[in-house]
C-alpha positions as CSV (number, residue, x, y, z in Angstrom):
1,M,24.1,-4.4,-16.5
2,R,23.2,-0.9,-15.9
3,V,20.2,-0.2,-14.5
4,L,18.1,2.9,-13.8
5,L,15.3,2.5,-11.2
6,I,12.5,5.1,-10.6
7,S,10.0,6.2,-8.1
8,A,7.3,7.6,-10.4
9,N,4.7,8.8,-7.5
10,R,4.7,12.5,-7.1
11,E,1.7,12.4,-5.2
12,E,1.4,12.7,-1.0
13,I,-1.5,10.9,0.1
14,N,-1.9,11.6,4.0
15,M,1.9,11.5,4.2
16,P,4.9,11.5,1.8
17,T,5.9,8.3,1.1
18,L,9.3,6.8,1.0
19,P,10.1,4.1,-2.1
20,L,11.0,1.5,0.6
21,G,9.8,-1.4,-2.2
22,L,11.5,-0.1,-5.1
23,G,14.5,0.1,-2.7
24,C,14.4,-4.0,-1.8
25,V,14.3,-4.4,-5.4
26,A,17.3,-2.2,-6.3
27,A,19.2,-4.2,-3.3
28,A,18.1,-7.7,-5.3
29,A,19.2,-6.4,-8.5
30,R,22.5,-5.0,-6.6
31,R,23.3,-8.8,-5.0
32,A,22.9,-10.3,-8.3
33,G,26.1,-8.4,-10.0
34,H,24.4,-5.1,-11.5
35,D,25.1,-1.5,-11.6
36,V,21.7,0.3,-10.1
37,A,20.6,4.0,-10.3
38,F,18.0,5.1,-8.4
39,L,15.6,8.3,-8.4
40,D,13.0,9.1,-6.6
41,L,10.7,11.4,-8.5
42,M,8.7,12.7,-5.2
43,L,12.1,14.1,-4.3
44,V,13.0,16.6,-7.5
45,D,11.6,19.9,-8.3
46,D,12.0,19.4,-11.8
47,Y,11.1,15.7,-12.9
48,R,11.8,16.0,-16.5
49,R,15.1,17.7,-16.2
50,A,15.6,14.7,-13.1
51,L,15.5,11.8,-15.8
52,K,16.9,13.4,-18.8
53,N,20.0,14.0,-16.7
54,R,19.9,10.9,-15.2
55,I,19.5,9.0,-18.3
56,A,22.5,10.9,-20.4
57,D,24.7,10.5,-17.2
58,F,23.8,7.0,-16.4
59,N,22.6,5.2,-19.5
60,P,21.0,2.5,-18.7
61,E,20.4,-0.8,-20.1
62,A,16.8,-1.5,-18.6
63,I,14.7,1.0,-16.6
64,G,12.4,0.0,-13.8
65,V,9.6,2.2,-13.0
66,S,7.6,1.6,-10.1
67,V,3.9,2.6,-10.0
68,R,2.5,3.3,-6.4
69,N,-1.1,4.7,-6.7
70,I,-3.3,4.7,-9.9
71,D,-5.8,7.3,-8.4
72,D,-6.9,8.8,-4.9
73,Q,-9.8,6.8,-4.1
74,A,-11.6,10.0,-3.9
75,M,-15.4,9.8,-5.6
76,G,-16.7,12.6,-7.5
77,S,-13.2,14.1,-7.7
78,A,-10.7,11.5,-8.5
79,N,-7.4,12.3,-9.5
80,F,-6.2,9.7,-12.1
81,M,-2.2,9.4,-11.1
82,L,-1.4,6.9,-13.9
83,A,-1.0,9.7,-15.9
84,Q,1.8,11.1,-14.0
85,A,3.7,7.6,-14.4
86,A,3.0,7.7,-18.1
87,E,4.6,11.3,-18.6
88,A,7.5,9.5,-16.8
89,V,7.6,6.3,-19.1
90,E,7.2,8.7,-22.4
91,L,10.3,10.6,-21.6
92,C,12.2,7.4,-20.4
93,R,11.1,6.0,-24.3
94,R,12.0,9.0,-25.5
95,L,15.6,9.6,-24.0
96,S,16.7,6.0,-24.1
97,Q,16.8,2.4,-25.9
98,A,16.6,0.4,-22.8
99,P,13.2,-1.8,-22.5
100,V,11.2,0.2,-19.6
101,V,9.8,-2.6,-16.8
102,L,7.2,-1.3,-14.8
103,G,5.9,-2.9,-11.0
104,G,4.7,-1.8,-7.9
105,A,1.5,-2.1,-6.0
106,G,-0.6,0.1,-8.4
107,Y,0.6,-1.7,-11.3
108,S,0.6,-5.2,-9.5
109,I,-3.3,-4.7,-9.3
110,F,-3.7,-3.9,-13.3
111,P,-1.1,-5.5,-15.0
112,Q,-2.4,-6.1,-18.4
113,S,-4.3,-2.7,-18.7
114,A,-2.1,-0.8,-17.0
115,L,0.6,-2.0,-19.2
116,E,-1.0,-1.2,-22.5
117,Y,-1.9,2.4,-20.8
118,L,1.9,3.3,-19.6
119,G,3.5,2.0,-23.0
120,A,5.8,0.3,-21.1
121,D,7.8,-3.0,-22.7
122,M,7.0,-5.1,-19.9
123,G,5.8,-5.1,-16.5
124,I,6.5,-7.6,-13.3
125,Q,3.1,-8.6,-11.4
126,G,3.7,-9.0,-7.6
127,E,6.9,-9.0,-5.6
128,G,10.1,-8.3,-7.6
129,E,12.9,-9.3,-5.8
130,I,13.4,-12.9,-7.6
131,A,11.5,-12.1,-10.6
132,F,13.3,-8.5,-11.4
133,P,17.2,-10.1,-11.3
134,L,16.1,-13.2,-13.3
135,L,14.8,-10.7,-16.1
136,L,18.0,-8.7,-16.4
137,S,19.9,-11.9,-16.6
138,Q,17.7,-13.0,-19.1
139,I,17.6,-9.7,-21.1
140,E,21.7,-9.7,-20.9
141,A,22.0,-13.3,-22.0
142,K,19.5,-12.4,-24.8
143,K,17.3,-15.5,-23.8
144,D,13.8,-16.3,-24.0
145,L,11.9,-14.2,-21.1
146,A,8.6,-17.1,-21.1
147,T,10.4,-18.2,-17.4
148,V,10.2,-14.9,-15.9
149,P,7.5,-15.0,-12.9
150,G,4.6,-12.5,-13.1
151,L,6.1,-11.5,-16.2
152,Y,4.0,-9.3,-18.8
153,L,5.0,-8.4,-22.3
154,R,2.9,-5.5,-24.3
155,G,0.6,-7.2,-26.3
156,H,1.4,-10.7,-25.6
157,G,0.1,-10.5,-21.7
158,Q,1.2,-12.9,-19.1
159,Q,4.3,-14.9,-19.6
160,A,5.1,-17.2,-16.8
161,E,2.8,-17.8,-13.4
162,R,3.7,-15.1,-10.5
163,R,5.4,-16.7,-7.4
164,F,5.0,-15.4,-4.1
165,I,8.4,-15.5,-2.3
166,R,8.5,-17.7,1.1
167,N,11.7,-16.9,3.2
168,L,11.5,-12.9,3.2
169,D,14.6,-13.4,5.5
170,A,16.6,-14.3,2.5
171,L,16.0,-11.1,0.3
172,A,18.2,-8.4,0.0
173,L,18.0,-5.2,1.9
174,P,18.2,-1.2,1.2
175,E,21.0,0.8,2.5
176,P,19.2,3.6,4.2
177,S,21.0,6.1,2.0
178,L,19.6,5.0,-1.2
179,I,15.9,6.5,0.0
180,T,16.7,8.7,2.8
181,P,15.7,12.2,1.7
182,P,17.7,15.2,2.2
183,D,14.6,17.0,4.9
184,L,14.6,13.5,6.7
185,Q,13.8,15.5,10.1
186,N,10.7,16.7,8.3
187,Q,8.0,15.6,10.6
188,H,5.5,14.5,7.9
189,Y,8.1,11.7,6.8
190,W,7.7,8.0,8.4
191,L,9.4,4.9,7.2
192,P,7.4,2.5,5.5
193,F,8.3,-1.2,7.4
194,Q,6.8,-4.5,6.3
195,T,7.0,-7.6,8.5
196,R,4.7,-9.7,6.8
197,R,3.0,-10.1,3.5
198,G,-0.6,-11.1,2.2
199,C,-4.1,-11.2,3.8
200,P,-6.5,-13.9,4.0
201,L,-9.1,-11.9,5.1
202,N,-11.2,-11.3,2.0
203,C,-12.6,-8.0,2.5
204,S,-15.4,-7.6,-0.2
205,Y,-13.5,-4.3,-1.6
206,C,-9.9,-4.8,-0.6
207,S,-7.0,-5.2,-3.2
208,T,-4.3,-5.8,-1.1
209,S,-5.3,-9.9,-2.1
210,T,-4.7,-9.1,-5.4
211,I,-0.9,-8.0,-4.4
212,E,0.5,-10.0,-1.8
213,G,-1.3,-12.7,-2.0
214,R,-3.9,-14.7,0.6
215,L,-1.5,-16.5,2.8
216,I,0.5,-14.3,5.5
217,R,4.3,-14.5,4.6
218,K,6.4,-13.4,7.6
219,R,9.8,-12.3,8.2
220,S,11.4,-13.4,11.7
221,P,11.1,-11.0,14.5
222,E,14.8,-11.4,14.7
223,A,15.5,-10.2,11.1
224,A,12.9,-7.6,11.0
225,V,14.5,-5.8,14.5
226,Q,18.2,-6.1,13.0
227,E,17.0,-4.2,10.0
228,L,15.3,-1.6,12.1
229,A,18.3,-0.9,14.3
230,G,20.0,-0.2,10.8
231,W,16.9,2.4,10.0
232,A,17.2,3.8,13.5
233,A,21.0,4.1,13.2
234,A,20.3,6.1,10.0
235,G,18.6,8.7,11.6
236,F,15.0,7.2,11.2
237,S,12.9,7.2,14.3
238,K,9.0,7.4,13.0
239,V,8.2,4.3,11.6
240,F,5.0,3.1,10.0
241,F,4.4,-0.7,10.3
242,V,2.5,-1.3,6.4
243,D,0.9,-4.4,7.1
244,N,-2.1,-4.9,6.1
245,T,-3.0,-6.5,10.1
246,F,-0.2,-6.1,12.5
247,N,-2.1,-8.2,14.9
248,L,-2.4,-11.2,12.8
249,P,-1.1,-13.5,14.2
250,E,-1.4,-12.0,17.2
251,A,2.0,-14.1,18.6
252,Y,4.2,-13.1,16.2
253,A,3.0,-9.2,16.9
254,V,3.9,-9.5,20.1
255,E,7.4,-11.3,20.1
256,L,8.1,-8.5,17.7
257,C,7.2,-5.6,20.0
258,R,9.5,-7.4,23.1
259,R,12.2,-7.6,20.7
260,I,11.9,-4.2,19.4
261,T,11.5,-2.9,23.6
262,A,14.4,-5.5,24.5
263,A,16.8,-3.5,21.6
264,G,16.2,-0.2,23.1
265,L,15.5,1.3,19.5
266,K,13.3,4.2,21.4
267,L,11.0,4.3,18.0
268,N,7.6,5.9,17.1
269,W,5.8,3.9,15.5
270,R,2.0,3.5,14.1
271,C,0.4,0.5,12.8
272,I,-2.6,-0.7,10.9
273,V,-5.1,-3.1,13.4
274,Y,-7.5,-5.7,12.9
275,P,-10.4,-4.3,15.4
276,G,-11.3,-8.6,15.6
277,R,-8.0,-9.8,17.3
278,V,-7.0,-7.2,19.9
279,S,-5.8,-8.6,23.3
280,R,-4.6,-6.6,25.8
281,K,-1.3,-8.4,26.1
282,L,-0.9,-7.7,22.9
283,V,-1.2,-3.6,23.6
284,A,0.7,-3.5,26.4
285,A,3.7,-4.6,24.2
286,M,2.9,-2.3,21.4
287,A,2.6,0.4,23.6
288,A,6.1,-0.3,25.6
289,A,7.6,-0.8,22.2
290,G,6.7,3.0,21.0
291,C,3.7,2.4,19.3
292,K,2.0,5.6,19.2
293,E,-1.1,5.6,16.8
294,V,-3.0,2.7,15.5
295,S,-5.2,2.8,12.5
296,L,-8.3,0.6,13.2
297,G,-9.6,-0.4,10.1
298,F,-13.4,-1.2,10.6
299,E,-14.8,0.8,7.7
300,S,-18.7,0.5,9.7
301,G,-19.8,0.5,13.1
302,H,-23.2,-1.2,12.3
303,P,-23.2,-5.1,12.2
304,M,-25.0,-5.6,9.0
305,M,-22.6,-3.2,7.1
306,L,-19.5,-5.3,8.5
307,R,-21.0,-8.2,7.3
308,H,-21.4,-7.4,3.9
309,M,-17.8,-5.9,3.8
310,N,-17.1,-9.4,5.1
311,K,-15.5,-8.3,8.2
312,R,-14.8,-10.7,10.8
313,F,-15.3,-8.6,14.3
314,S,-18.6,-7.2,15.5
315,P,-19.1,-3.6,16.8
316,A,-18.5,-4.9,20.1
317,D,-14.9,-5.8,19.1
318,I,-14.0,-2.8,17.8
319,R,-14.8,-0.4,21.4
320,R,-13.3,-3.0,23.4
321,A,-10.0,-2.6,21.0
322,S,-10.5,1.3,21.2
323,D,-10.4,1.1,24.5
324,M,-8.2,-0.9,25.6
325,L,-5.6,1.0,22.9
326,A,-6.7,4.5,24.7
327,D,-6.4,3.0,28.3
328,A,-2.8,2.8,26.6
329,G,-2.1,6.0,25.8
330,I,-1.8,5.1,21.8
331,R,-4.0,7.6,19.3
332,R,-7.0,5.7,17.5
333,M,-7.5,6.8,14.0
334,G,-10.5,5.4,12.8
335,F,-12.2,5.1,9.2
336,L,-15.8,5.2,7.7
337,L,-16.4,3.8,4.3
338,L,-19.7,4.8,3.4
339,G,-22.5,3.5,1.0
340,G,-21.8,0.3,-0.3
341,P,-24.1,-2.6,-1.1
342,G,-26.7,-2.6,1.9
343,E,-25.7,0.8,3.1
344,T,-29.0,2.8,4.0
345,R,-29.5,5.9,6.2
346,E,-30.4,4.0,9.2
347,S,-27.1,2.2,8.7
348,V,-25.2,5.6,8.1
349,A,-27.1,7.0,11.5
350,A,-26.2,4.1,13.4
351,S,-22.3,4.3,12.4
352,F,-22.1,7.8,13.3
353,D,-23.5,7.6,16.7
354,F,-21.3,4.6,17.0
355,V,-18.0,6.4,16.2
356,E,-19.0,9.1,18.3
357,E,-19.2,7.3,21.6
358,L,-15.6,5.8,20.8
359,N,-14.5,9.4,21.2
360,L,-11.5,8.7,18.6
361,D,-8.8,10.8,17.8
362,A,-9.1,10.7,14.3
363,L,-11.6,9.9,11.8
364,K,-11.3,9.6,7.9
365,I,-14.4,9.4,6.1
366,T,-15.2,8.1,3.1
367,I,-18.2,8.4,0.6
368,G,-18.2,5.5,-1.9
369,I,-16.1,2.6,-2.5
370,R,-13.4,2.3,-5.3
371,I,-14.1,-1.2,-7.1
372,Y,-11.1,-3.1,-7.6
373,P,-11.0,-5.9,-9.9
374,Y,-11.4,-9.9,-8.4
375,T,-13.2,-8.1,-5.6
376,K,-17.3,-9.0,-4.0
377,L,-17.6,-5.2,-4.8
378,A,-16.8,-5.9,-8.3
379,R,-19.2,-8.8,-8.4
380,I,-21.8,-7.0,-7.3
381,A,-21.1,-4.0,-9.3
382,V,-21.3,-6.3,-12.5
383,E,-24.7,-8.0,-11.1
384,E,-26.0,-4.4,-10.5
385,G,-25.4,-3.2,-14.2
386,L,-23.0,-0.9,-12.6
387,I,-20.3,-1.7,-14.5
388,S,-20.0,-4.0,-17.3
389,P,-18.0,-7.5,-17.2
390,E,-15.5,-6.3,-19.8
391,D,-14.6,-3.2,-17.7
392,N,-10.8,-3.6,-16.2
393,L,-11.5,-0.5,-13.9
394,L,-8.1,0.8,-14.5
395,R,-10.1,4.4,-14.6
396,P,-11.3,4.5,-11.1
397,R,-15.4,3.2,-10.7
398,F,-17.1,3.6,-7.6
399,Y,-19.9,1.9,-5.8
400,C,-22.4,3.8,-4.1
401,V,-25.9,3.1,-3.4
402,K,-28.3,4.6,-5.6
403,D,-30.4,7.9,-4.5
404,L,-27.6,8.1,-1.3
405,E,-24.7,9.9,-2.7
406,A,-26.3,13.6,-2.5
407,W,-27.8,12.7,0.7
408,L,-24.6,11.1,2.5
409,G,-22.8,14.6,1.0
410,Q,-24.8,16.8,3.2
411,T,-25.1,14.1,5.9
412,V,-21.2,13.8,6.6
413,A,-20.9,17.5,6.3
414,E,-23.3,18.1,9.3
415,R,-22.0,15.4,11.4
416,A,-18.5,16.5,10.7
417,E,-18.9,20.3,11.1
418,K,-19.3,19.2,15.0
419,H,-15.9,17.2,15.3
420,P,-13.0,19.4,14.0
421,N,-11.3,16.0,13.9
422,W,-13.6,14.2,11.6
423,F,-12.0,14.5,7.8
424,R,-12.7,13.7,4.3
């Protein structure tokens, strides 16, 4: 079949994003024998014209649309990005008779409500490397779609339970030329690279387990480094390991770093670290392999708030990890999520005092926490009457302790004024 895959994201949040996940789906579809065309709407000036021309030239028999972001998670001025994806889907349906299939991380959080809002024919929740080629074969053979894992049909709901891929090494890999932007040397481009999927930590507000499941599934370090070498040869020298917790499990992370060093790839990379399990052995291996910056996902500096968020570390653990990274010459970016359940003026002040002591290289401050379905935060919001049990949460809703929001805005502004490397 002729299959057109479209990355619908047209927004930059912190940095321009390359659609590597959709590239993996494209590689899987090509391996299955399909003729695949690829269109990244981030890289075109006029997305309507680009879509119109690609559909006219390629005449697709199926169209896949990847939805990365629902909104920008900013309380008070949330940008509902799904409206952009809706425009792309509507244009596809108007210009082609091919079925439109949704996928991507954003879609996977809201498989039913996003499908209805966007008006596509169907969508796949979760990993598409196996489900999408199977869907294409069923469509091509005009067979029943009820066996496709994670498939939702508009108006008919979920067809089959989703499945999580255990053997990540067996998956097809995208060709670098598929997603390489024309201005690759732009200093803002980082290659998103994933070595593990799934997160068992169950933080109270996080949607990762809905997207990837709770079981950590790992690529072999050998396969991961071999693919990294291919990207390096294609001109990518800056890599962002998007694993939700790069340091878990630690033995795996150490081995991965050692293999990167042994391969002589000369990469400049960043990652996300869970502050609870960081050792000097790991930090030394990361620095030797080219790690230049770490996002420390601690979200609060107050013990009570860490417990409310279901964080499995203490302020002392955060300080120890931060000091080790600084000693190794690795930049540290911290995050504060303010206003969650249990937050008080005292806990906010303690968090600010704590991060000032850390002397981080950068700090991102967020007031209010985006409420996602199937989370502890969503259950609390229902219990407190902030949201209805029937609210699908597709339109962004936020939790902020009552009567704290205005004070938080003023306090954050006053604190941040003294620190040019703090931002909202």
